N, C-alpha and C positions, 0 to 999 in steps of 0.2 A: 085883319083890316085894309092893310097893306097902305099902314102910316106909318110915320115919324114924327118923334117930338121932342124938343132939342129943351129939353128943364135946367133953370140955371136957379137952384134950389139952395139958402144955407144952414134951412132944418133936414138936419138929415132924417129923422123921423119921417117924415112926409117925402122924401128921397126915396125909403124903400118903402113906404107904401104905394109908390104912382111910378117908379122904371122897374123893368128887366136888367136893364147893362147900367152904369158908370164910367165915364170917364172924365180923372182931376185931371187941370193941366197948371203947369205955372209957368209963369210967361211967353207962354203959346209954345209951351211942348209941353207934349202927355211925359204924367210920371205917375199915374197907373191907370185901371181899365181893366172894367171885366164884368160876371155878372152880380147882379146887385148884394146876393147873400153873400158877394169876398169882402164888399165893404165893411172891414171892419171900425174895431175901435178907434185902436192900435196904428189902422193904416188912414182912416181920417184924420184922430189927432197930427198926426204924422204932416199932410201936408194943409191940413184946412184949420189951422189956430195961429195966433198971432201970437 
């Protein structure tokens, strides 16, 4: 479609359904990125939990 959308989502299940790619940022720096199927639970837990 030639369209890009930036999705900010807390729920990994929703992001996996909607996205093709992911980027995780921490304090303005990219700490992880890639195809959505490479967003593992381990990677999400490492960067996205408090």
